[in-house]
VOBA-1610 file (N, C-alpha, C; in pm, whole numbers, padded with zeros to 5 digits, always signed):
BEGIN
Met+00099+02548-01361Met+00056+02529-01500Met-00081+02466-01504Asn-00178+02531-01567Asn-00312+02477-01584Asn-00331+02434-01729Ile-00379+02312-01747Ile-00389+02252-01880Ile-00532+02211-01910Val-00577+02237-02031Val-00705+02187-02081Val-00675+02075-02180Leu-00741+01960-02163Leu-00727+01850-02257Leu-00845+01852-02353Leu-00816+01851-02483Leu-00919+01855-02586Leu-00912+01729-02673Gly-01025+01691-02728Gly-01028+01576-02818Gly-01164+01509-02814Phe-01189+01423-02913Phe-01313+01348-02918Phe-01333+01266-02790Pro-01457+01232-02757Pro-01479+01134-02651Pro-01405+01006-02691Gly-01334+00945-02598Gly-01261+00823-02629Gly-01122+00844-02685Ala-01077+00969-02693Ala-00945+00997-02751Ala-00831+00966-02655Gly-00862+00942-02529Gly-00758+00907-02433Gly-00723+01018-02336Lys-00811+01116-02324Lys-00781+01230-02236Lys-00765+01186-02090Gly-00855+01101-02044Gly-00848+01057-01905Gly-00722+00978-01876Thr-00684+00892-01968Thr-00562+00811-01951Thr-00439+00899-01941Gln-00430+00997-02029Gln-00313+01085-02028Gln-00313+01176-01905Ala-00430+01216-01862Ala-00439+01297-01741Ala-00386+01220-01621Glu-00421+01092-01611Glu-00373+01010-01500Glu-00221+00999-01500Lys-00162+00989-01617Lys-00017+00979-01625Lys+00049+01111-01585Leu-00010+01222-01623Leu+00044+01352-01582Leu+00033+01371-01431Val-00078+01327-01375Val-00096+01336-01230Val+00008+01252-01158Gly+00030+01130-01207Gly+00123+01039-01143Gly+00266+01089-01146Lys+00304+01156-01254Lys+00443+01199-01267Lys+00468+01340-01217Tyr+00367+01428-01232Tyr+00390+01570-01200Tyr+00298+01625-01090Asn+00212+01539-01033Asn+00126+01579-00921Asn+00028+01691-00955Phe-00024+01690-01078Phe-00133+01780-01113Phe-00259+01738-01038Arg-00354+01828-01025Arg-00490+01792-00981Arg-00570+01764-01107His-00627+01646-01115His-00706+01607-01232His-00853+01636-01207Ile-00906+01729-01281Ile-01049+01761-01272Ile-01119+01700-01393Ser-01191+01593-01372Ser-01266+01528-01478Ser-01413+01564-01465Thr-01463+01637-01562Thr-01604+01675-01557Thr-01693+01552-01553Gly-01652+01449-01628Gly-01731+01326-01628Gly-01742+01264-01490Asp-01630+01260-01418Asp-01631+01205-01282Asp-01719+01289-01189Leu-01706+01422-01201Leu-01787+01510-01117Leu-01936+01490-01144Ile-01970+01475-01272Ile-02111+01456-01309Ile-02161+01321-01258Arg-02080+01215-01276Arg-02122+01082-01231Arg-02141+01079-01079His-02057+01155-01008His-02072+01164-00863His-02205+01230-00828Glu-02238+01335-00901Glu-02364+01406-00877Glu-02483+01315-00907Ile-02470+01236-01013Ile-02577+01142-01048Ile-02591+01035-00940Ala-02477+00985-00891Ala-02480+00881-00788Ala-02546+00930-00660Leu-02532+01058-00631Leu-02593+01115-00511Leu-02746+01123-00524Gly-02794+01121-00650Gly-02938+01125-00672Gly-03002+01259-00648Thr-02923+01366-00658Thr-02976+01500-00639Thr-03062+01539-00759Pro-03148+01642-00743Pro-03226+01689-00859Pro-03137+01725-00977Leu-03022+01791-00949Leu-02929+01825-01056Leu-02872+01699-01120Gly-02840+01600-01035Gly-02786+01475-01088Gly-02884+01405-01179Lys-03012+01405-01141Lys-03115+01340-01224Lys-03133+01414-01356Glu-03125+01547-01351Glu-03140+01626-01474Glu-03023+01602-01568Val-02903+01599-01512Val-02784+01573-01592Val-02788+01433-01652Glu-02832+01335-01573Glu-02839+01197-01621Glu-02933+01184-01741Ala-03048+01249-01733Ala-03143+01242-01844Ala-03086+01306-01970Thr-03012+01415-01952Thr-02951+01483-02065Thr-02845+01396-02132Ile-02759+01336-02051Ile-02651+01252-02104Ile-02706+01127-02171Asp-02808+01066-02112Asp-02866+00944-02169Asp-02923+00970-02308Ser-02962+01094-02334Ser-03016+01128-02467Ser-02905+01161-02565Gly-02778+01158-02518Gly-02664+01184-02605Gly-02625+01330-02612Asn-02688+01414-02531Asn-02656+01557-02532Asn-02563+01592-02416Leu-02513+01716-02417Leu-02425+01765-02311Leu-02505+01841-02206Ala-02458+01834-02083Ala-02520+01914-01977Ala-02502+02062-02008Ser-02590+02146-01956Ser-02585+02288-01985Ser-02460+02352-01927Asp-02419+02465-01986Asp-02302+02537-01937Asp-02318+02574-01790Glu-02436+02619-01754Glu-02459+02664-01617Glu-02438+02551-01516Met-02489+02431-01547Met-02473+02317-01457Met-02327+02279-01443Ile-02258+02271-01556Ile-02118+02228-01554Ile-02031+02328-01482Ile-02049+02456-01510Ile-01967+02559-01446Ile-01985+02559-01295Ser-02108+02545-01249Ser-02135+02542-01106Ser-02065+02424-01039Ile-02071+02308-01102Ile-02008+02189-01046Ile-01856+02206-01043Leu-01800+02262-01150Leu-01655+02275-01160Leu-01598+02377-01062Val-01662+02493-01052Val-01613+02597-00960Val-01611+02545-00817Lys-01711+02469-00780Lys-01716+02411-00646Lys-01597+02319-00622Ala-01555+02249-00728Ala-01446+02150-00715Ala-01308+02214-00705Ile-01289+02332-00766Ile-01154+02390-00771Ile-01136+02515-00687Lys-01238+02557-00615Lys-01231+02687-00547Lys-01117+02696-00445Asp-01077+02585-00384Asp-00969+02588-00284Asp-00843+02516-00332Glu-00836+02486-00461Glu-00723+02409-00514Glu-00598+02496-00530Lys-00485+02448-00480Lys-00360+02522-00489Lys-00265+02464-00594Arg-00288+02339-00632Arg-00200+02275-00729Arg-00235+02317-00872Ser-00145+02284-00966Ser-00177+02300-01108Ser-00287+02202-01143Val-00372+02240-01237Val-00491+02160-01267Val-00495+02116-01413Ile-00537+01992-01433Ile-00567+01941-01567Ile-00718+01937-01579Phe-00773+02010-01674Phe-00917+02010-01698Phe-00948+01909-01808Asp-01017+01803-01772Asp-01047+01692-01862Asp-01198+01688-01886Gly-01239+01722-02007Gly-01383+01726-02037Gly-01445+01862-02013Phe-01363+01959-01980Phe-01409+02097-01960Phe-01295+02189-01998Pro-01324+02298-02069Pro-01455+02339-02122Pro-01491+02262-02249Arg-01620+02265-02281Arg-01668+02202-02405Arg-01734+02303-02497Thr-01752+02424-02452Thr-01810+02530-02535Thr-01731+02658-02512Ile-01748+02753-02602Ile-01681+02882-02588Ile-01726+02951-02460Ala-01854+02942-02429Ala-01905+03004-02307Ala-01835+02948-02184Gln-01814+02816-02182Gln-01745+02754-02070Gln-01599+02798-02064Ala-01535+02809-02180Ala-01394+02852-02185Ala-01379+02994-02133Glu-01470+03080-02173Glu-01465+03218-02128Glu-01491+03228-01978Ala-01585+03146-01929Ala-01614+03145-01786Ala-01494+03095-01707Leu-01425+02994-01759Leu-01305+02943-01693Leu-01195+03049-01692Asp-01173+03116-01805Asp-01072+03221-01812Asp-01101+03332-01711Asp-01226+03371-01703Asp-01265+03478-01610Asp-01241+03435-01465Tyr-01281+03311-01433Tyr-01265+03262-01296Tyr-01117+03255-01259Leu-01035+03199-01347Leu-00892+03186-01317Leu-00825+03323-01306Ala-00864+03416-01393Ala-00806+03551-01389Ala-00835+03619-01255Gln-00953+03595-01202Gln-00991+03653-01074Gln-00904+03599-00961His-00843+03483-00985His-00758+03421-00882His-00610+03426-00922Gly-00578+03515-01015Gly-00439+03540-01051Gly-00369+03430-01130Thr-00446+03351-01204Thr-00385+03246-01283Thr-00455+03236-01419Gln-00425+03132-01498Gln-00480+03122-01633Gln-00466+02980-01686Val-00528+02954-01802Val-00501+02831-01876Val-00371+02853-01952Asp-00272+02769-01926Asp-00141+02787-01989Asp-00131+02716-02123Ala-00204+02606-02139Ala-00199+02532-02266Ala-00324+02446-02281Ala-00365+02427-02406Ala-00474+02336-02440Ala-00415+02227-02528Val-00411+02104-02478Val-00353+01993-02552Val-00463+01920-02629Leu-00451+01919-02759Leu-00549+01853-02846Leu-00498+01715-02884Ile-00569+01611-02843Ile-00534+01474-02879Ile-00611+01438-03005Arg-00543+01439-03118Arg-00608+01414-03248Arg-00630+01264-03269Leu-00749+01230-03322Leu-00784+01091-03349Leu-00895+01089-03453Ser-00893+00990-03543Ser-00995+00982-03647Ser-01129+00942-03588Glu-01237+00979-03656Glu-01371+00945-03608Glu-01391+00793-03604Ala-01336+00723-03703Ala-01352+00577-03707Ala-01290+00513-03584Glu-01172+00558-03546Glu-01105+00503-03428Glu-01180+00542-03301Val-01234+00663-03298Val-01310+00708-03182Val-01432+00619-03160Leu-01507+00593-03267Leu-01626+00508-03257Leu-01590+00367-03210Lys-01480+00315-03261Lys-01436+00182-03220Lys-01403+00179-03071Arg-01334+00282-03024Arg-01295+00287-02883Arg-01417+00302-02792Ile-01507+00393-02829Ile-01622+00420-02742Ile-01712+00298-02729Thr-01747+00236-02842Thr-01841+00124-02840Thr-01779-00003-02781Ser-01646-00005-02769Ser-01578-00120-02710Ser-01554-00102-02561Arg-01589+00014-02508Arg-01560+00044-02368Arg-01663-00019-02275Arg-01614-00074-02164Arg-01701-00130-02061Arg-01657-00076-01924Ile-01753-00057-01835Ile-01728+00003-01704Ile-01768-00095-01594Cys-01686-00101-01489Cys-01719-00187-01375Cys-01830-00122-01293Lys-01934-00199-01263Lys-02046-00148-01185Lys-02008-00118-01041Glu-01904-00183-00992Glu-01867-00170-00851Glu-01767-00058-00827Cys-01655-00055-00903Cys-01548+00041-00875Cys-01526+00145-00984Gly-01594+00129-01099Gly-01583+00228-01205Gly-01463+00211-01296Ala-01386+00104-01280Ala-01271+00080-01367Ala-01317+00065-01512Val-01232+00110-01605Val-01268+00110-01747Val-01191+00000-01821Tyr-01260-00071-01910Tyr-01199-00178-01988Tyr-01240-00165-02135Asn-01163-00235-02221Asn-01194-00240-02363Asn-01207-00387-02402Ile-01318-00420-02470Ile-01344-00560-02502Ile-01241-00617-02600Asn-01167-00530-02669Asn-01067-00576-02765Asn-00928-00586-02704Ala-00916-00548-02578Ala-00785-00550-02513Ala-00745-00693-02477Glu-00614-00718-02478Glu-00563-00849-02442Glu-00597-00880-02296Gly-00647-00998-02272Gly-00679-01039-02136Gly-00818-00999-02089Tyr-00899-00941-02176Tyr-01034-00902-02137Tyr-01115-01026-02099Ser-01179-01024-01982Ser-01249-01143-01933Ser-01399-01122-01914Gly-01445-00997-01921Gly-01585-00969-01899Gly-01616-00936-01754Lys-01513-00946-01668Lys-01526-00908-01528Lys-01412-00813-01490Cys-01434-00736-01385Cys-01333-00641-01340Cys-01213-00714-01281Asn-01094-00680-01328Asn-00972-00742-01276Asn-00935-00689-01138Lys-00995-00575-01098Lys-00960-00514-00970Lys-01048-00565-00856Cys-01179-00571-00883Cys-01269-00608-00773Cys-01362-00725-00807Gly-01356-00771-00932Gly-01441-00883-00973Gly-01583-00844-01009Gly-01611-00714-01011Gly-01745-00666-01043Gly-01785-00691-01188Ala-01915-00687-01212Ala-01967-00704-01348Ala-01941-00579-01430Leu-01920-00596-01560Leu-01894-00484-01649Leu-02019-00453-01731Tyr-02037-00327-01765Tyr-02152-00287-01845Tyr-02113-00178-01943Ile-02197-00157-02044Ile-02176-00049-02139Ile-02267+00068-02101Arg-02210+00186-02088Arg-02289+00303-02053Arg-02387+00337-02166His-02497+00402-02129His-02598+00439-02229His-02537+00525-02340Asp-02445+00613-02304Asp-02388+00704-02404Asp-02271+00644-02477Asp-02242+00513-02455Asp-02133+00446-02526Asp-02183+00351-02635Asp-02316+00336-02651Asp-02362+00253-02762Asp-02341+00330-02892Glu-02350+00262-03006Glu-02310+00324-03132Glu-02395+00446-03167Gln-02527+00438-03146Gln-02614+00550-03181Gln-02578+00673-03098Ser-02562+00655-02969Ser-02527+00769-02883Ser-02387+00819-02914Ala-02295+00727-02945Ala-02158+00767-02976Ala-02153+00854-03101Arg-02229+00815-03204Arg-02231+00897-03326Arg-02291+01035-03299His-02393+01037-03215His-02453+01166-03181His-02354+01252-03103Arg-02275+01190-03016Arg-02176+01265-02939Arg-02071+01328-03031Leu-02036+01258-03139Leu-01941+01314-03235Leu-02003+01435-03307Glu-02131+01425-03340Glu-02200+01538-03404Glu-02202+01658-03310Val-02232+01632-03182Val-02234+01740-03083Val-02096+01801-03068Phe-01993+01716-03071Phe-01855+01765-03060Phe-01824+01864-03172His-01855+01825-03296His-01827+01912-03409His-01901+02046-03398Lys-02024+02039-03352Lys-02108+02159-03347Lys-02070+02252-03233Glu-02048+02196-03115Glu-02032+02280-02996Glu-01889+02288-02944Thr-01810+02184-02964Thr-01678+02180-02902Thr-01565+02212-02999Gln-01582+02179-03127Gln-01478+02208-03226Gln-01432+02354-03223Pro-01522+02451-03205Pro-01477+02591-03199Pro-01377+02621-03089Leu-01369+02534-02987Leu-01271+02555-02880Leu-01129+02546-02933Ile-01109+02458-03031Ile-00975+02446-03090Ile-00933+02580-03147Glu-01023+02644-03221Glu-00992+02774-03280Glu-00975+02879-03170Tyr-01053+02868-03064Tyr-01045+02963-02952Tyr-00905+02963-02891Tyr-00854+02842-02864Tyr-00721+02832-02804Tyr-00610+02855-02906Glu-00637+02825-03032Glu-00538+02856-03136Glu-00519+03007-03147Arg-00629+03080-03141Arg-00618+03226-03148Arg-00535+03282-03033Gly-00543+03216-02921Gly-00465+03261-02805Gly-00325+03203-02802Gly-00290+03126-02905Gly-00157+03067-02911Gly-00133+02957-02808Lys-00241+02895-02761Lys-00227+02797-02652Lys-00255+02653-02694Cys-00300+02631-02816Cys-00336+02496-02860Cys-00213+02418-02906Lys-00194+02300-02846Lys-00081+02213-02877Lys-00136+02076-02917Ala-00113+02032-03041Ala-00171+01907-03089Ala-00072+01791-03080Val-00126+01672-03045Val-00048+01549-03042Val-00126+01440-03115Asp-00056+01335-03157Asp-00117+01226-03234Asp-00172+01120-03141Gly-00305+01115-03126Gly-00368+01021-03034Gly-00373+00878-03083Ser-00331+00852-03209Ser-00335+00716-03261Ser-00214+00633-03217Lys-00115+00698-03159Lys+00005+00628-03115Lys-00021+00556-02983Ser+00078+00482-02936Ser+00065+00412-02809Ser+00049+00512-02696Ile-00003+00465-02584Ile-00024+00553-02468Ile+00107+00620-02428Glu+00216+00544-02427Glu+00344+00600-02386Glu+00394+00706-02484Lys+00375+00680-02614Lys+00421+00776-02716Lys+00339+00904-02710Val+00209+00892-02688Val+00125+01011-02675Val+00169+01092-02554Phe+00199+01023-02445Phe+00244+01091-02324Phe+00375+01166-02348Glu+00466+01104-02419Glu+00593+01170-02450Glu+00570+01296-02533Glu+00476+01288-02628Glu+00446+01406-02709Glu+00386+01518-02624Ile+00299+01480-02530Ile+00238+01580-02442Ile+00345+01647-02356Glu+00435+01567-02301Glu+00545+01624-02223Glu+00626+01723-02306Ala+00650+01685-02431Ala+00732+01770-02518Ala+00664+01903-02549Val+00534+01898-02585Val+00467+02024-02623Val+00445+02115-02503Leu+00444+02056-02383Leu+00428+02135-02262Leu+00562+02179-02203Gly+00670+02127-02259Gly+00801+02161-02208Gly+00838+02089-02080Leu+00758+01990-02041Leu+00782+01920-01915Leu+00904+01829-01924Ser+00929+01773-02042Ser+01042+01683-02058Ser+01175+01758-02047Lys+01169+01890-02057Lys+01290+01971-02044Lys+01298+02039-01908Gly+01199+02003-01823Gly+01199+02061-01690Gly+01154+02205-01687Glu+01080+02247-01790Glu+01034+02386-01797Glu+00909+02405-01715
//
């Protein structure tokens, strides 16, 4: 079973993907992680992607597709695509690639969340400079340092309010049509992202039929 996770930045896609991986042994493909790895390597592509993201825009379809295909070309497990596709062109490219390998996207899970809550989550997010762990300044027990390694926390350039609002505009313009794309194919399954992490996970299991062992 191959799954696409859809939703605003900050809707909880990464968190839910981790829970699915832990319980069902999916391969979690996070476009964000792949991009950050490329940036950390300091390659020309990484520098180009970094400049694009810092301006609040999305990396080009060509860059993202190349990075993703490299990551999944030898994968045998079911895959959760987190942060990909973000455009119709990317969705079509993914469908074509999977079809060539005798498989497909089985479901697109849409985590619904209001824009106000999304902005609150994004601007409250902090990242550990050392290990990459993610924290929220409004969470209970937040100390300003990483609880895992003691590293300093920082706010990413694309998590400040101005960039976050621009990311929502980009989402509506370029990514919103994906919902209709998967709806037309009968593959879009919506869940309520405002609920607790556990409740959202239970809804995802239900819409995917996993809770019934399907």
